[in-house]
Every structure is written in C-alpha cells, then in structure tokens.
N, C-alpha and C positions, 0 to 999 in steps of 0.2 A: 419506484425504488429510489430511496434517498442516495445522494452522492455528494462528495465534497472534494474539491480540487485545490491542491496547494501547488504553488510553483508556476512553471512556464507554460507557454502555448503548446509545447510538445505534449505535456500531460493532458491538456484539453483534447487534443487530437486523439490520443490513444484511449482516454477514458470514454470518449464517444464510441470508439471501436468496441470497447467492452460492453457498453449498453446495447449496441446493436447485436452483439454476439449472444448476450443473455436472452434478449427478446426472441432471437431466432431459434434458440434452444428450448424455449418455453419454460425457463427456470422461474420458480416462484420467488419473487424478489421482495415480498412484503416486509421481512425482518432482516434484510441485508443492507448494509451501508458500504458502498463502494468508495474507497478513498484513494486518490492519487497523491502520493507523498513527494516531498521535496527535501533536498539536503544542502541547499545553497548556503545556509547559515545554521548555527545552533538554534537560533530563535525559530527558524522555519521548521526544523526537526521537532522542536518542543511543541509546536502548534498541532501537528498531526498526531503526535503521541497523546497529547491531551484529548484530542478529538476521539481517538480510539477508546481511551479509558471512559470518557463520558458516554459514548454510544453503547459500550458494553454494559454499563450500569443501567441503561434503558433496554437491555436485553436484545441488542442488535448483534448480528453476526457480521464480522468485519471481513471484507474482501479488499486486500491492500495491494496496490500497484504503484508505479512510479519509481523514482530513484532509490527510495528506501529499500526496495525489494530486489535491487539489481547489483550485480558485480561484473564489471567488464562486459556489460550489455546482455548478460544472461541472468536468469533467476538465481538469486543467492541461496546457498545452502541454508536450510532452516536452522540448523545448529549455530551457524555463524551469525545469522540474523539475530538470534536471541542472545548471543554473546555481545553483539554490538548494542542491543537494546534490552538489557536484562530486566528493566522495569516493566516490560511487556510479557515476560516469561509466564507469569501466573495466569495470563489470559490466552495462552497459546491454543487452547481448545476452541476458542471463539474467533481466532484469527486465521485467515486463509491467505497465504502469500501467492501473488499472481505475477507472471512475467509482464513485460511491458505491453504486449499485444496478444490477442487471442489466436494469432497466426503469425507466420514468419513475415518479416518486413517485405520480402520479395513476393508475398502473396496477399498483400493488404487488400481487403475486400473493397470493391467499388460501390457497395450498397450503402446508401445514406438514408434509409427509411426513417431512422430516428436521429435527429440532429438537435442538440440542446442549445444551439447558438443561432444567431441571425446571419452569421457568416461562416464560411467553411475554412477550417485550418487545413493546410496542405503541407505535410512534412516532406521536405525534399531531401533531407539527409539526417543522419544521426551520429552521435559520438564525436570525439575530438582527440587529436594527438598532441595538443599543445602542452598539457601539463602545467598550466599557469600555477604559480605557487599558492594562490588563494582559493583554488577551485577544487571542490570535492566531486563535482558532477562528472568530470572526466574519468574518475575512478569507478563510477557507477555505470555510465553509458557505454564504455568501451571505445574501441577504435572508430575513427571516422569511416563512414561508408555513405555513398550517394545512392539515392534511388534512381532507377532507370528512367531516362528521359521520356520514352514513350508511355511508360506507366503513369508518370506525372501528367502528361498531356491528356491521356485517356481519362484520368480522374477528374481533371478540370472540365473536360467536355461533358462528362456525366453530371457534374455539379451544375453547369450552365443549362443542360437539358432539362433539369428539374427546376429551372427558373430562379436559381439563387443568383444574387447580384454581386457578392463580394467574396473573394478568397484572401486568406492570409498565408503567405509563404513563410514557413517556419522550419526550425531545426535547432540542434544544439550549437552548431557553428555553420549556419545556413549558407553564407556567402562563400564557403569553402567547397561548395558543390563542384564536383568534377576533379578535385585534387586527389592525388594518390595519398598525400600526407598533408595535414593542415598546417604543418610548419613550413610548407613550401607554397606560399601564397600565390606565386607566379603561375602555378598550375591551375588556378581556379577557372572554371568555365561558367561561373554564375551569370555573367552577361549573356553568354550564348543561350543559357536556359531561359532568361527573361525574353530574349529575342524570339525564341521558339514559341513561348507562351503567347506573346503578342501576335505572332504571325498565324498560329494554328488554333487559337481559341478566341472567343468573343466575350468572355466574362467582363462586365463593365468596370468593375473595381478590383484592382490588384494591390493589395497592401503587403508591404515587406516588413517582416518582424526584425528583431535586433540583429545588426550586421557588424562584422569586424571590419575596420577601415582598411586593413592591409590587403584585402582581396579584391578591391574595386579597381577596374581599369578604365580607360577612356571611353570604351563602348558603353559602360554602365551609365556614365553621365549623359551620353547621347540618348540612351533609352529612357533615362529618368525624366526627359522632357515630354514623353508621351503622357497624355492626360489620363490614360487608364491606370498608369502607375500613380498611386495616390501620393500627394505631396506631404507625407509625414515620414521622415527618415530617422530611424532610431539606431544609435551606434553603441556598441559595447566599448566604451572608452576607458573607464576605471580611473584614470588620472591624466592630467595634462603635464605632469612632471616627468622628465626623462629618467631621473634617478629612481623614482618609484616604479615607473614602467619596466625598467631593467630588473628590479628586484621582484616584480610580479611575473617576469619571464614573458612579457608580451612581445608580439612580432613586429612592432612598429615604434617609431620615435615620435616625440611630440611635434617635430617639424613635419613629418609625414601626415600625422593626424590633422595638423592645421591646414595643410595643402588640400586634404580631402574635404574638410568642412568648408573651406573657402569655395571649392567647386560646387558644393551643394548650395551654398548661399548665392551663387551666381548663375544658377540654372536658368535657361531661357524658356520660361513657360508662363502662362497667364497668372497674374497675381503672384509673381515670384516672391514678393515681399511677405506673403502669407504662408510660405513653406514652413512647416513645423519641423523642428530639429530636436530629437530626443537623445538622451544619453543615460547610460548606467555609470555611476561613479561610486568609488569606495573612499571613505575618509578614515584616517587613522591607521593606514597600513604600517607595519613595523618599520621604523626608521623615518617615517614621514616627518619632515621638519616643518616649521611654520612657513618657510619660504616655499617648500613643495606645495603645501596647502594653498598658499596665496596664488601660485601658478594655476592650480585647478580652478580656484575661484575666478581668476581673471579669464580663463578659458571659457567658463560658463557665461561670463558677461560679454566677452569679445565676440563670441559666435552666437549669442542670443539663444541659449539652450531653452527651448520653450516647453519641453516635457522632460522633467528631471526625475530620475530614479536614483536617489542617493542613500547609501547604507553605511553604517559604521562597520569597519572590518571585523569579521568574525574569525576568531582564532581556532574555532572548531575544537575546543578543549573537551567537549563531550562527544561521544559516539565516534563517527569517522574523523580521522585526522587529515591534515593537509601539510605540505612542506613548511608553510609560513607559521604553522603552530609552533615550530621550534626555532624561529628566527629570534635573534637578539633585538634589543631596542624596541620591545613591544610598547605600544602607546596605551596610556591609562584609559579605562573605560569612560571616565568623566571627560577627558580631552577628546576622545573619539566622538562622543555624543555632542559635545559643544561644537566641534568643527562641522559635524553633520547638520546640526541645527542652523548654523550660519549659512551653509551651502543650500539647504532647503529653503530658507527664507529668501535667499537671492533668486533661486529658481522660481519661487512663487511670485516674486516681484516682476520678473521677466515675463512669466506666463500671464499675469494680470494685464500687463501692457499689450501683450500679443493678442489676447482675446478682445481688448478694446479696439485694436487695429482691424479686427474682423467684423466689427459691427457695421451694418449698412451695406455689407457685401453679400450677394446671393451665393448660397452654398448648396452643395449636393449632400443630402442627409440620409443616411441609412437608419430606418426606424427599428428600434430594438425592443422596446417594451412600453406598455401603457400603464401609467400610475398617477394617482392624484390628479385626474382630469387632464393629463398631459401625455403626449407621445414623446418618448425620450430616444435620442439617437446621437450618432456621431457624424460630424462633417467629414469631408474628404481629408482635411488636415487635422483630424483627431480632436476636435473640440466637442465635448458632450453638451448637448443643448436640450431644452424642453420646449415643446410646441403645444400651447393650450388649444385644445379642440376636442370635439366629441370623438370617442373611440372609433366609431363607424366611418369617420372621414377617411381613414387610412387603414393599412394592415401591416402586421409585423413583417419585416424584411423588405418593405417597399422603399424605394429611393424617391425622395421629393426635393424640390427646390425650395429653399427657405432663406429669408433674410432676417437676421436678429439684431 
C-alpha cells in the first residue's frame, strides 16, 4: 500500500496506526493511497492537495487523514471539508476522509507488527490551548489532552520487548504533558514523565521531539544529563524578539528563552560541546522590523543553533485562516523570503562547523537504510552519516559505534 506523510511526527505515529489497522482487517490496499495531511502553512496544504490530484489521475483511491480532515480533534464534516477545499469537490467519490486514528486515543493499540520506521514514535499528548496567532494546527487538533502515564510506559515496554532501540517522544505540544491547560506552563509534569520512563523502561535511546521552552523546570535539566536522553534538543522558538513573540501570543519572553538555552548549552554530560540544539523559526511575521529580525539572527549565532527549521510566515490566505491573516503591517513575500534565506545561510554555516567538530569522535549510530553501498543512519546528536560497507555487515535498526 502506498502512503505519503506530510507534516509532523504525530502524523507519522498515527499513519503507522492506520497501516496496522488496515492489515489487521485484511483490506485490499493495492489501489489505495493513504495520505497524512498538514495545515502548518498554505504551501504545506498545497502539497497534499496536489498529491491527491496526481494520485487520482493514476486511478488511486485516496484515504485522507491528518490535520486536513480534523476540526477540534474530531473528523470534520464532509460538507465543511469541501467548502474549505473546493478544488477537491470533483474528486469526492475517490476521497475517503478518515479521523486521526482508527480507535480512540485512550485505546491506542500496543500492536506494532507493521512499523515503517527504524525508531518508534510515541505520542504522549495531543492538541493545544495556546491559540498562537500564526497557528492553524490548534484549530484542527482540539484541546490539549495528555495520555495516561501507565499507557505510555506499557507502550514503551512493548517496544523494547520487540528489540527496538530508539523511541521519539512526540506530541502537538509535548512538554505540556500533565497540564490542565497549556497556557499554564507551571502545571507541566513533563519532567516527571521523563523520570518515570528512565526508571521503569530500559529502551537505550530516548529522543525528544520539538518542545516549548516555557514548560521546562530544573528537574528537566537534571534528567537531560542522562545518556539515554539523546543530546539533540529541538525547541519551538519562532523568534528571539520580544515584540514578535508578544504578537505571536507565545507563553515566554526572549529573556526566558535565553535562560533555557544557556542551561542546555551548559549541561554536564560527556562531549557537552557536541550537544545539538535545534529550533523552529518564522521570518517575516506581520510587523517584524529589521531590528526584530536581527535579534533572531543574533540568537541563532549566540546559541549556535545547529539544526535550523526556518520558514517564511504563511498568512494562510487560502483554505483555513489564522488570526495573523488579518494583522496589519504584513511583510512582503520578497522580504520574507530574503530574511529566510539569510537565516538559513547562517544556520547552514553553523551546522557545517558543528559537523566538523564531530569528526574524530566516536558516535552511537542508529542504522536506518542501506543505499549506494552505504548504511545510512543518525548519530545520537542527530547528524546523518553514511558508512561504506557491505549490507550484510549490519542490519536495519542496529546501533553501532562509528567515528567519521
């Protein structure tokens, strides 16, 4: 069965659930294309819409899931979906809208018979209450809800019993785990969850997906020194400018963000200088001045952001709208793209230097695929490398030590 994933790691988790469900039901999948959709930008929406059209021309039946088919965490009404996406109306006989998962979140199956990845994504929460002014995802995923602690632990134990080596903790606002409301970051029990995972499971590699800086407490930084917590910390930052953060309706200041990143950079763990620090950043948000942009550029330099995801602000003028769609002082597309180009170039410069610092150091590498006479994999600090060797020397999902 062909499948196509757009968007975040949450989509990867639930798409894998659907694949397991179809297989368990014995459904004939020869002419079905399963698509996980994303609404993070208009460009992201355009990609899966085009994928649908192209696949239907090839006589595929489309089974669509992900943010595009959701409204407040539930399956969107079909009529409303085609009002949002009228360009797909003529194909509605070929499109089947699916909810996010084949069963309720509280009944997520612990069966992993079919896993399309070399690591397991573990969704620990879903939804968000923040209503950031640039975000359409919150309108689709619904209110924040945390998965039960014991359910998460049981899932990880089953994963490790099947000899998988790495999990990725993920969610829409994952560090808000345990909060009643994500706008109350002091309620987070994310550190407690990490502590329980470390104490009650033995999975060798625990990777943490994108986290909001406002949810981290002192216990988090103590736990982050454990070598099972992989030394790649990715933050949903968006901007280093206070005025932009306020307009975005973020839960933290630039000063608080700086404090968190300094603590990450000073963690007491082996090869601390090789900790990878990732960030999501938006350029050209309405009202962003040249000074605001320079603050963000300086932040990337000062904290050595080694894995940068930078995007021009999407006003969401097509399909779903967001509050910032209607803000004054919109930035021109050309200026947004130019600022994004400068930011990405700076990020690539920093990453090149970071990779050079890693040369000659022994790394733990999870092997993901074999291609062109090389095993490809990722180090613990998220560097993708190639290892030239015969395929039979190793196997997919194996962890090896390697110096490049």
